C-alpha distance (Angstrom), angle and dihedral (degrees) to the residues before:
residue distance angle dihedral
X1 . . .
X2 3.78 . .
X3 3.76 120.7 .
X4 3.80 114.6 -100.1
X5 3.80 87.1 -121.0
X6 3.81 95.8 50.7
X7 3.81 128.5 104.9
X8 3.81 91.8 -84.9
X9 3.78 89.5 59.7
X10 3.80 93.4 54.0
X11 3.80 92.0 45.2
X12 3.82 91.3 51.3
X13 3.79 91.0 50.5
X14 3.80 92.9 46.7
X15 3.80 88.9 52.9
X16 3.80 89.7 49.6
X17 3.82 92.4 51.7
X18 3.80 91.8 48.9
X19 3.81 92.9 47.2
X20 3.79 90.5 46.5
X21 3.81 93.2 52.0
X22 3.78 92.3 46.3
X23 3.78 90.2 50.3
X24 3.81 92.3 50.6
X25 3.80 91.0 50.5
X26 3.79 93.5 46.6
X27 3.83 93.3 48.3
X28 3.79 90.9 44.8
X29 3.79 91.7 55.9
X30 3.79 91.3 46.5
X31 3.79 90.3 49.8
X32 3.80 91.4 50.3
X33 3.79 90.1 55.6
X34 3.81 95.7 46.3
X35 3.81 104.1 30.3
X36 3.80 107.6 23.0
X37 3.80 130.5 -120.7
X38 3.84 99.1 -71.6
X39 3.82 96.4 55.9
X40 3.80 91.4 39.6
X41 3.79 91.2 53.2
X42 3.81 91.5 50.2
X43 3.81 91.1 50.3
X44 3.81 91.0 48.0
X45 3.79 91.2 53.3
X46 3.79 90.0 52.1
X47 3.81 90.6 50.4
X48 3.79 96.6 46.5
X49 3.80 103.2 40.0
X50 3.81 116.2 97.6
X51 3.80 113.5 -100.9
X52 3.80 114.6 -96.9
X53 3.82 117.9 -115.5
X54 3.79 118.1 -94.1
X55 3.80 115.2 -91.9
X56 3.78 114.3 -85.2
X57 3.79 112.3 -142.6
X58 3.81 109.6 -144.4
X59 3.78 114.7 -125.1
X60 3.78 119.8 -122.4
X61 3.79 123.0 -138.3
X62 3.79 123.7 171.0
X63 3.78 113.8 -118.1
X64 3.82 112.4 -104.6
X65 3.79 110.0 -107.4
X66 3.81 138.5 153.4
X67 3.77 114.1 -87.9
X68 3.79 116.5 -84.4
X69 3.82 127.7 164.3
X70 3.82 115.3 -87.8
X71 3.81 139.6 158.9
X72 3.80 133.2 -109.5
X73 3.83 128.3 -160.5
X74 3.79 111.1 -76.2
X75 3.78 137.6 -168.3
X76 3.79 120.1 -92.5
X77 3.80 111.4 -101.1
X78 3.77 112.1 -95.1
X79 3.80 95.2 5.4
X80 3.77 130.4 104.8
X81 3.83 107.5 -114.7
X82 3.78 119.5 -122.0
X83 3.81 91.8 -130.3
X84 3.78 138.1 14.7
X85 3.81 115.6 -152.4
X86 3.80 109.1 -152.5
X87 3.82 114.6 -160.9
X88 3.82 115.0 -175.2
X89 3.82 112.8 -158.1
X90 3.77 137.5 -175.1
X91 3.80 112.0 177.7
X92 3.85 117.2 -51.4
X93 3.79 90.5 106.7
X94 3.82 92.7 171.5
X95 3.81 89.4 60.7
X96 3.80 90.9 47.9
X97 3.80 90.3 49.3
X98 3.83 92.0 52.8
X99 3.82 90.9 49.2
X100 3.81 92.7 50.8
X101 3.79 92.5 45.0
X102 3.81 89.1 54.3
X103 3.81 90.3 51.8
X104 3.80 90.1 49.0
X105 3.81 94.6 46.7
X106 3.81 95.3 55.2
X107 3.82 110.0 26.7
X108 3.82 110.6 -161.1
X109 3.78 118.7 -117.7
X110 3.80 83.8 -118.0
X111 3.81 86.0 70.4
X112 3.80 89.3 64.1
X113 3.80 98.7 40.8
X114 3.78 128.2 85.3
X115 3.77 110.2 -31.1
X116 3.79 93.7 -10.5
X117 3.77 126.7 -129.3
X118 3.79 135.9 -58.0
X119 3.80 127.0 -155.0
X120 3.79 116.8 -154.6
X121 3.80 121.2 -169.0
X122 3.80 112.1 -163.2
X123 3.80 109.5 -160.8
X124 3.80 109.5 -153.4
X125 3.79 95.0 -158.5
X126 3.81 102.3 -60.1
X127 3.80 117.5 -171.7
X128 3.81 100.3 -169.9
X129 3.80 100.5 83.0
X130 3.80 95.8 -89.0
X131 3.83 89.7 139.0
X132 3.82 92.9 58.9
X133 3.79 92.6 54.8
X134 3.81 96.4 41.8
X135 3.80 91.7 54.0
X136 3.82 88.8 62.0
X137 3.83 96.9 52.6
X138 3.80 107.1 100.0
X139 3.80 116.0 -136.9
X140 3.81 93.9 18.3
X141 3.79 121.7 126.7
X142 3.79 104.3 -142.4
X143 3.80 121.4 -167.7
X144 3.79 122.7 -179.1
X145 3.80 117.3 -160.2
X146 3.76 117.5 -138.0
X147 3.82 92.3 -125.1
X148 3.77 139.1 6.8
X149 3.80 110.3 -87.4
X150 3.79 104.0 160.9
X151 3.79 137.1 -107.2
X152 3.81 97.1 -57.4
X153 3.78 95.1 50.3
X154 3.80 91.7 47.3
X155 3.82 92.8 49.8
X156 3.79 93.2 47.9
X157 3.81 90.3 49.4
X158 3.80 89.5 51.7
X159 3.79 91.4 49.5
X160 3.80 90.1 51.9
X161 3.81 90.3 53.7
X162 3.83 94.6 45.4
X163 3.80 123.6 104.9
X164 3.81 100.5 -176.9
X165 3.78 128.4 113.7
X166 3.81 87.5 -124.1
X167 3.77 129.9 39.0
X168 3.80 114.2 -143.4
X169 3.80 115.7 -168.2
X170 3.80 113.3 -157.1
X171 3.79 128.1 176.9
X172 3.79 116.2 -128.8
X173 3.84 90.9 -129.0
X174 3.81 91.5 66.6
X175 3.79 134.9 98.4
X176 3.81 106.6 -152.7
X177 3.79 111.3 -148.7
X178 3.82 124.7 -131.2
X179 3.81 111.1 -75.8
X180 3.80 94.4 14.2
X181 3.81 97.8 125.3
X182 3.80 96.9 42.5
X183 3.81 89.9 52.2
X184 3.81 91.5 47.3
X185 3.81 93.9 50.5
X186 3.80 92.2 42.3
X187 3.81 89.3 69.3
X188 3.80 90.3 69.8
X189 3.82 90.5 57.3
X190 3.82 98.6 42.1
X191 3.83 94.6 41.4
X192 3.83 104.6 32.4
X193 3.82 95.1 -174.2
X194 3.82 90.2 64.1
X195 3.79 114.9 119.3
X196 3.80 98.4 172.9
X197 3.81 133.4 21.5
X198 3.79 126.3 -163.8
X199 3.79 131.4 -164.0
X200 3.79 132.8 -125.6
X201 3.80 105.2 -101.2
X202 3.81 119.2 -149.3
X203 3.76 132.3 -169.3
X204 3.81 114.1 -119.7
X205 3.82 88.8 -100.8
X206 3.83 90.5 59.0
X207 3.80 98.4 -105.4
X208 3.78 117.6 133.2
X209 3.78 115.6 -93.0
X210 3.79 99.9 176.1
X211 3.81 136.4 -5.8
X212 3.77 95.1 -175.7
X213 3.78 122.3 -54.2
X214 3.79 137.3 -90.4
X215 3.80 124.0 -148.2
X216 3.81 126.6 -153.8
X217 3.79 128.8 -146.7
X218 3.81 92.9 -96.3
X219 3.81 92.8 54.0
X220 3.80 94.6 -101.6
X221 3.80 114.7 142.6
X222 3.80 134.0 -141.6
X223 3.79 127.1 -158.8
X224 3.81 99.2 -136.2
X225 3.80 113.9 -132.6
X226 3.81 97.3 10.0
X227 3.84 112.4 175.3
X228 3.84 92.1 3.9
X229 3.83 127.7 118.8
X230 3.79 113.6 -78.5
X231 3.84 91.5 -136.7
X232 3.81 94.1 52.7
X233 3.84 105.7 127.1
X234 3.80 90.7 -127.5
X235 3.79 89.7 66.7
X236 3.80 102.2 29.8
X237 3.83 102.9 79.5
X238 3.78 133.1 77.7
X239 3.78 110.5 -102.1
X240 3.75 143.2 153.6
X241 3.79 113.9 -91.0
X242 3.79 134.1 -169.3
X243 3.79 91.7 -123.5
X244 3.78 142.4 -29.5
X245 3.77 134.0 -140.7
X246 3.79 118.1 -87.5
X247 3.79 86.5 -132.8
X248 3.83 87.8 91.4
X249 3.79 120.7 3.4
X250 3.81 137.9 134.7
X251 3.79 130.1 -150.3
X252 3.81 133.9 165.5
X253 3.80 107.1 -95.0
X254 3.82 92.3 -130.3
X255 3.80 91.2 52.3
X256 3.81 91.7 48.8
X257 3.81 88.5 55.4
X258 3.81 92.1 45.9
X259 3.81 89.8 52.1
X260 3.81 89.8 52.2
X261 3.79 96.2 -111.2
X262 3.78 121.1 -101.3
X263 3.81 107.1 -16.9
X264 3.84 109.3 -113.4
X265 3.80 91.8 -149.4
X266 3.83 85.7 81.9
X267 3.82 92.6 56.3
X268 2.91 133.0 177.4
X269 3.84 91.1 21.6
X270 3.84 150.4 -55.1
X271 3.80 129.3 80.7
X272 3.80 91.5 28.1
X273 3.84 89.8 108.0
X274 3.83 92.6 47.1
X275 3.80 89.8 47.8
X276 3.83 90.9 50.5
X277 3.81 90.5 51.8
X278 3.81 90.8 54.4
X279 3.81 90.6 46.6
X280 3.82 90.3 52.3
X281 3.81 90.5 52.7
X282 3.79 91.0 47.2
X283 3.82 86.5 58.4
X284 3.80 90.6 56.0
X285 3.79 100.0 -99.9
X286 3.81 131.8 114.0
X287 3.79 135.0 -124.8
X288 3.80 116.8 -134.8
X289 3.77 133.8 -169.5
X290 3.82 116.1 -136.9
X291 3.84 113.4 -157.7
X292 3.81 93.0 -172.0
X293 3.80 89.7 64.1
X294 3.80 99.3 80.3
X295 3.78 122.0 -175.1
X296 3.80 127.2 175.3
X297 3.80 109.1 -137.4
X298 3.79 124.6 -168.9
X299 3.78 91.6 -152.1
X300 3.77 113.4 -149.6
X301 3.81 98.3 20.9
X302 3.77 93.9 117.6
X303 3.80 103.8 27.0
X304 3.79 103.9 23.4
X305 3.79 124.6 -134.9
X306 3.80 103.9 -97.4
X307 3.82 109.0 109.6
X308 3.80 90.1 -169.8
X309 3.80 96.9 69.1
X310 3.79 144.6 19.0
X311 3.79 125.1 14.7
X312 3.81 91.2 -30.7
X313 3.81 90.0 64.2
X314 3.81 89.7 71.0
X315 3.81 88.5 66.9
X316 3.82 89.9 75.5
X317 3.80 94.1 44.7
X318 3.78 94.1 45.3
X319 3.80 93.3 54.1
X320 3.79 87.9 67.9
X321 3.81 91.6 46.5
X322 3.80 90.8 50.4
X323 3.83 94.0 45.6
X324 3.80 91.2 52.7
X325 3.82 94.7 46.7
X326 3.81 95.1 47.9
X327 3.81 100.2 31.5
X328 3.82 93.7 130.4
X329 3.82 93.8 48.3
X330 3.82 91.5 48.2
X331 3.78 94.1 52.2
X332 3.81 110.0 110.3
X333 3.79 95.8 19.7
X334 3.81 118.8 127.0
X335 3.78 119.5 -72.7
X336 3.81 118.6 -108.8
X337 3.77 112.4 -85.2
X338 3.81 94.0 35.1
X339 3.79 109.0 132.7
X340 3.82 109.6 -126.0
X341 3.82 113.2 -128.9
X342 3.82 133.2 159.8
X343 3.81 87.4 -96.2
X344 3.81 90.4 57.1
X345 3.81 96.0 41.6
X346 3.81 92.5 52.4
X347 3.81 99.0 34.5
X348 3.80 92.3 116.9
X349 3.82 94.6 54.3
X350 3.77 137.2 74.5
X351 3.82 102.8 -97.6
X352 3.81 117.8 -145.9
X353 3.80 127.3 -177.9
X354 3.82 121.1 -160.5
X355 3.82 116.9 -161.6
X356 3.80 120.6 -166.6
X357 3.79 137.4 142.8
X358 3.81 94.1 -99.6
X359 3.79 139.9 -4.4
X360 3.81 114.5 -78.4
X361 3.80 119.4 -96.2
X362 3.80 103.2 -160.2
X363 3.79 92.4 -169.6
X364 3.83 92.1 56.4
X365 3.81 107.3 51.6
X366 3.79 142.2 0.4
X367 3.81 94.1 -116.7
X368 3.80 89.2 59.2
X369 3.80 91.4 47.5
X370 3.80 90.9 51.2
X371 3.80 91.6 48.1
X372 3.79 93.9 47.0
X373 3.80 92.3 48.9
X374 3.81 91.0 47.1
X375 3.80 89.7 53.5
X376 3.79 89.0 48.6
X377 3.81 89.7 53.0
X378 3.81 91.2 49.9
X379 3.80 90.9 50.5
X380 3.82 91.5 47.2
X381 3.80 88.0 51.0
X382 3.80 90.9 58.0
X383 3.80 99.9 -101.0
X384 3.77 124.2 137.5
X385 3.81 108.7 -129.7
X386 3.79 128.2 -159.5
X387 3.80 123.3 -171.5
X388 3.80 125.0 -153.1
X389 3.82 116.5 -171.4
X390 3.79 105.2 -160.4
X391 3.81 89.4 -146.4
X392 3.83 86.3 59.2
X393 3.82 93.0 -146.8
X394 3.78 120.2 143.8
X395 3.80 103.4 -118.4
X396 3.80 96.6 -148.3
X397 3.80 111.4 -140.2
X398 3.81 90.8 4.6
X399 3.81 91.2 58.9
X400 3.80 91.3 45.3
X401 3.82 89.7 51.6
X402 3.81 90.3 56.8
X403 3.80 91.8 46.0
X404 3.79 90.8 50.7
X405 3.79 88.3 52.1
X406 3.81 86.7 57.8
X407 3.80 98.3 -101.6
X408 3.81 120.4 145.9
X409 3.80 96.6 -129.9
X410 3.80 119.6 -170.8
X411 3.81 133.2 -154.2
X412 3.81 141.8 154.1
X413 2.96 137.8 -37.5
X414 3.80 89.7 24.5
X415 3.81 89.5 53.0
X416 3.83 104.8 44.6
X417 3.83 93.0 -169.0
X418 3.77 136.1 -13.4
X419 3.84 94.8 -112.8
X420 3.82 91.9 47.5
X421 3.80 91.3 49.4
X422 3.79 92.2 49.1
X423 3.80 91.3 48.9
X424 3.80 89.0 57.0
X425 3.82 102.2 37.0
X426 3.81 112.5 19.8
X427 3.79 95.6 89.1
X428 3.82 92.3 68.9
X429 3.83 95.0 63.8
X430 3.79 128.2 93.0
X431 3.81 95.4 -164.6
X432 3.82 128.4 23.5
X433 3.81 121.2 -167.5
X434 3.81 119.1 -156.4
X435 3.78 111.9 -164.3
X436 3.83 120.9 -147.3
X437 3.78 126.0 7.6
X438 3.83 99.0 -94.8
X439 3.81 91.6 56.9
X440 3.78 92.1 44.4
X441 3.80 91.7 50.9
X442 3.80 92.4 49.6
X443 3.80 99.9 42.8
X444 3.80 106.5 34.1
X445 3.84 94.4 83.0
X446 3.82 91.0 49.2
X447 3.79 92.2 49.4
X448 3.79 93.9 48.5
X449 3.80 85.4 60.6
X450 3.81 101.9 38.5
X451 3.83 98.9 35.2
X452 3.82 105.5 31.0
X453 3.81 94.5 160.5
X454 3.81 96.9 46.8
X455 3.78 124.7 104.2
X456 3.81 105.8 -122.0
X457 3.80 114.4 -144.8
X458 3.81 123.3 -167.3
X459 3.80 110.1 -155.1
X460 3.81 106.6 -161.4
X461 3.86 94.6 -170.9
X462 3.81 82.1 -158.7
X463 3.78 132.9 -16.1
X464 3.79 99.3 -84.9
X465 3.79 94.9 -164.8
X466 3.80 91.1 54.7
X467 3.81 92.0 52.3
X468 3.81 92.3 45.9
X469 3.79 92.7 46.7
X470 3.78 92.3 52.5
X471 3.80 91.5 47.7
X472 3.80 90.9 50.2
X473 3.80 91.8 49.2
X474 3.80 91.5 49.8
X475 3.82 90.9 50.1
X476 3.82 94.4 40.6
X477 3.82 89.1 -127.0
X478 3.81 111.2 157.2
X479 3.82 94.4 -173.6
X480 3.80 91.4 52.2
X481 3.79 89.2 48.7
X482 3.82 90.8 55.2
X483 3.82 89.7 47.3
X484 3.80 89.7 52.9
X485 3.80 88.4 54.7
X486 3.80 90.1 54.2
X487 3.81 90.7 49.9
X488 3.81 88.7 52.2
X489 3.79 90.7 57.0
X490 3.81 91.6 49.8
X491 3.80 92.0 48.5
X492 3.79 93.1 49.4
X493 3.82 90.7 47.3
X494 3.81 90.9 52.3
X495 3.80 90.4 49.4
X496 3.79 90.9 51.7
X497 3.81 90.8 51.0
X498 3.83 95.5 47.2
X499 3.80 126.0 75.3
X500 3.81 95.0 -134.1
X501 3.81 132.5 16.0
X502 3.80 120.9 -154.8
X503 3.80 121.7 -150.2
X504 3.79 128.9 178.2
X505 3.81 102.9 -139.6
X506 3.78 138.3 47.2
X507 3.82 88.4 -130.0
X508 3.81 91.1 59.4
X509 3.80 90.2 45.5
X510 3.81 90.3 52.8
X511 3.80 91.7 46.7
X512 3.81 91.6 53.3
X513 3.79 90.8 47.6
X514 3.81 85.8 62.7
X515 3.80 99.3 38.5
X516 3.83 100.8 35.3
X517 3.82 107.3 21.7
X518 3.81 93.5 166.5
X519 3.81 94.5 58.0
X520 3.80 121.4 97.7
X521 3.80 104.3 -128.4
X522 3.80 124.6 -173.5
X523 3.79 125.6 -170.2
X524 3.81 113.1 -129.1
X525 3.77 108.2 161.2
X526 3.79 132.6 -174.7
X527 3.80 115.2 -49.1
X528 3.79 119.7 -138.9
X529 3.76 135.1 164.4
X530 3.81 111.7 -134.8
X531 3.80 102.2 -112.4
X532 3.80 95.1 -170.6
X533 3.78 137.2 -115.0
X534 3.80 99.3 -54.8
X535 3.80 117.7 -162.8
X536 3.77 121.6 -6.6
X537 3.81 125.0 -107.5
X538 3.79 96.6 -91.4
X539 3.82 93.6 49.7
X540 3.82 93.1 52.9
X541 3.78 131.0 81.6
X542 3.81 141.4 171.9
X543 3.81 136.4 20.0
X544 3.79 128.6 -82.3
X545 3.80 138.7 -162.0
X546 3.82 121.7 -169.7
X547 3.80 124.6 -167.8
X548 3.79 140.4 116.2
X549 3.80 113.7 -104.4
X550 3.78 96.7 -141.6
X551 3.81 81.7 79.8
X552 3.85 108.0 81.7
X553 3.85 95.8 -148.6
X554 3.81 89.4 61.5
X555 3.80 92.7 52.8
X556 3.80 91.2 50.7
X557 3.82 91.7 45.8
X558 3.79 95.7 52.9
X559 3.79 94.5 44.1
X560 3.81 91.3 50.1
X561 3.80 93.3 46.2
X562 3.81 95.1 46.2
X563 3.81 94.6 46.1
X564 3.80 103.3 34.5
X565 3.81 107.6 23.2
X566 3.80 112.1 26.3
X567 3.82 97.9 61.0
X568 3.83 90.2 63.6
X569 3.81 91.2 46.5
X570 3.78 90.9 49.4
X571 3.77 90.8 51.4
X572 3.82 91.0 55.7
X573 3.83 94.9 37.6
X574 3.83 105.9 32.0
X575 3.84 95.0 179.4
X576 3.78 97.7 48.4
X577 3.81 119.8 111.4
X578 3.79 129.6 -157.7
X579 3.82 114.2 -137.2
X580 3.79 112.4 -157.1
X581 3.83 111.2 -163.5
X582 3.79 127.9 -179.4
X583 3.78 142.2 104.9
X584 3.81 123.1 -88.9
X585 3.82 102.3 11.0
X586 3.82 108.8 -166.9
X587 3.82 120.7 -126.8
X588 3.80 94.1 -93.6
X589 3.82 90.6 55.3
X590 3.81 93.6 44.5
X591 3.81 88.2 51.9
X592 3.81 89.3 61.7
X593 3.80 88.0 71.9
X594 3.78 89.1 72.9
X595 3.82 89.9 69.2
X596 3.77 119.2 92.1
X597 3.82 111.7 -95.2
X598 3.83 98.0 12.7
X599 3.80 119.0 111.1
X600 3.82 117.2 -171.9
X601 3.81 106.6 -161.7
X602 3.79 102.5 171.4
X603 3.81 112.2 -157.0
X604 3.79 116.3 -5.2
X605 3.80 121.8 -162.8
X606 3.80 94.9 -141.6
X607 3.78 115.6 34.1
X608 3.81 96.4 174.3
X609 3.84 96.0 91.6
X610 3.82 89.9 57.7
X611 3.80 92.9 45.7
X612 3.79 93.2 46.5
X613 3.80 96.8 37.2
X614 3.82 108.5 37.5
X615 3.81 112.9 86.4
X616 3.82 101.1 -144.3
X617 3.81 133.0 20.3
X618 3.79 121.3 -151.2
X619 3.82 127.9 -151.4
X620 3.83 104.2 -177.1
X621 3.82 96.6 169.9
X622 3.79 115.0 159.4
X623 3.79 96.1 -174.2
X624 3.79 138.3 10.5
X625 3.78 141.6 102.0
X626 3.76 139.9 -120.0
X627 3.79 124.9 32.7
X628 3.78 119.8 -40.0
X629 3.78 112.5 -121.6
X630 3.78 91.6 -165.3
X631 3.82 89.2 65.3
X632 3.83 92.2 47.0
X633 3.80 91.2 47.3
X634 3.78 94.5 53.0
X635 3.77 93.6 45.4
X636 3.82 91.5 48.5
X637 3.82 86.6 59.8
X638 3.80 94.6 47.9
X639 3.81 92.4 -105.2
X640 3.84 115.6 142.5
X641 3.79 117.5 -130.5
X642 3.79 136.0 -145.5
X643 3.80 109.2 -159.4
X644 3.77 146.0 162.6
X645 3.79 123.5 -107.3
X646 3.81 89.5 -103.9
X647 3.81 91.9 53.2
X648 3.82 94.8 55.0
X649 3.81 97.1 43.7
X650 3.78 112.8 134.8
X651 3.80 94.9 5.1
X652 3.83 102.3 109.2
X653 3.81 89.9 -122.3
X654 3.81 126.5 154.8
X655 3.78 119.6 -145.3
X656 3.78 109.5 -118.8
X657 3.81 93.5 13.4
X658 3.81 111.1 62.9
X659 3.81 98.1 -4.0
X660 3.81 140.1 17.3
X661 3.82 114.3 -128.9
X662 3.79 122.7 -155.8
X663 3.81 130.2 157.8
X664 3.81 106.9 -178.6
X665 3.78 123.9 69.4
X666 3.82 92.5 -118.1
X667 3.80 94.6 48.5
X668 3.80 92.6 44.7
X669 3.81 93.0 52.2
X670 3.81 92.3 46.7
X671 3.82 91.2 49.5
X672 3.80 92.9 51.2
X673 3.80 93.2 48.7
X674 3.81 93.4 47.3
X675 3.80 93.9 49.1
X676 3.80 92.3 43.5
X677 3.82 91.3 56.5
X678 3.82 101.7 39.5
X679 3.81 111.5 81.9
X680 3.82 96.8 -175.5
X681 3.78 94.8 46.7
X682 3.81 90.0 46.2
X683 3.82 92.1 53.4
X684 3.81 93.8 47.8
X685 3.79 92.6 49.8
X686 3.81 92.8 45.7
X687 3.81 90.9 53.2
X688 3.82 92.5 46.6
X689 3.82 90.6 50.2
X690 3.81 92.1 54.0
X691 3.81 89.7 51.3
X692 3.81 91.1 49.0
X693 3.81 92.9 54.8
X694 3.80 92.9 46.8
X695 3.81 92.0 48.5
X696 3.80 100.3 43.9
X697 3.82 112.6 12.8
X698 3.80 107.7 35.3
X699 3.82 125.1 103.5
X700 3.79 87.8 -108.5
X701 3.81 90.4 57.3
X702 3.82 90.5 51.6
X703 3.80 97.2 44.3
X704 3.82 97.1 97.7
X705 3.82 93.7 49.5
X706 3.81 92.2 47.1
X707 3.79 89.8 50.8
X708 3.82 92.6 50.9
X709 3.78 96.0 46.7
X710 3.79 101.9 39.0
X711 3.79 110.0 23.0
X712 3.82 108.8 30.6
């Protein structure tokens, strides 16, 4: 095999650059024809500007001040608290004071939910006046041990006193950051097989101290990510870890008891947290690291750093104790000296890389929802998933959502460029998904070089050339029709170069069987969870359209409906309103809001009230391709749909049963009015739509295809 720095490498990258530039030019010309120069220029600026840096979360530290009485969150009288924070202390009362002040300054939401929150300070025989201060902290449960017994004894005493559903062990030399506890406890809800959750520990200067721990086959331990940047993508996603520091960890109280608590054979301290993690796994549960739970930790304040004397000396002795106890579990783990990397941490999993222009925003468009749900299915199937947005921008909440799902999500400056990142990382993946034909065309040659063993999957999202051809035919635009033909050639070339091509409809699959018989094509349609029936007929009102307006077919659909169809509906139903929902409405769509009965919302953060509360959804698309997520979305909420023939293509829908199909303005208006007024017909169609989504567009319906493409 050639070196990655040899002539083949430079040729592959030159081809990528040329393909990338050609693709930008081709898409720019297409955008000019369909969107106009102003929108095209704005999109070009977004594409060409350098990615912004990832968000930097400011670190909180309580202001130094002389001691004065204050209050901390406390459990609700008579109720079992949701969590019990156990803080073992031995002297260092200033550190304990700062920790408690941080808890008081930013009470977790857990303190206001259910039975609230209790904070237990277990004093292991302090002699510096800690007891005098603790007695003046309102809401604190303070327990003083009769004699010093060490960290393990103090923690086990605190656990015995606790009443919460979860035990949260927190060192007194920590400054928990706002939101730390809610994020830590959230892991148990979002990943139900979790038995123990650990925080991201930071040094006081903000550098990473630990992002979960790694154990080696001799029992030695490694604080993953030490001294690195906390926002580095390698350390910023939820993942399973071998262990996590007892400086900030959470565990269900019942599970802690079942595991036997912290094992006293490690007394006075060290390796008790690693041992507990292995005990949790032995009971069939998992340990997960939560990067959103950030805790500053002044490591060494209480025990020092010298492993040759004092409490710290037991760290060396206890490694041998731990290695003997868990010899079978340690067998097969990395040898000491192995540098932990994502490739090492996920070596036992199916590794999948998804490449797209930007991270998916499931609340913005159906393609994003499909992609996000596919990634969720891969994660649920046991795969490790990484996501590379070629624009390299941190997507804010959208990036965090992927990271919380457990996806290794990259961005600048940690990925300097997409080709450079692929050169370094692509070889570790079993399957690589390239989304949309222009990315597939540009990156397939690079990936054949840098990931020769990977299965390369081209996800079409929809057949772009088919959508563009239909739009050109509707507009009577000969130049656009020729451009659509060129796009077809690029799409077919990408399919020929990939190992598998994904399409979203049986119609597109059949078309490719005729036009590209040598291509392996798999059907993976839209993915929707069935939300349920929503409100009943009598509790619903109005009409709704949902669709992002960066997609030209949606602009055309809304303008046609508002100008040609809605006036007749409004005449028959004078009180009805038309809710137009979708990101980035252009000026001509926003202007529709000036008409009586039309409400242009733009993007809405929570679409469920409109899905559950509007009586009828409309999908008046006159051109397009693929499967229409707006139709799936409405049906998944028990909302009947009136649509054009184009809008229901490939969706297994029956006119008059689970959808009403109409293509002229007069027929469309009449269909909406009839469905809006007929309670029985409305209920039958709503029920049939729910069944259609469950049968054809649910994760369960897609499971066999996902297994074939990604796991076999």
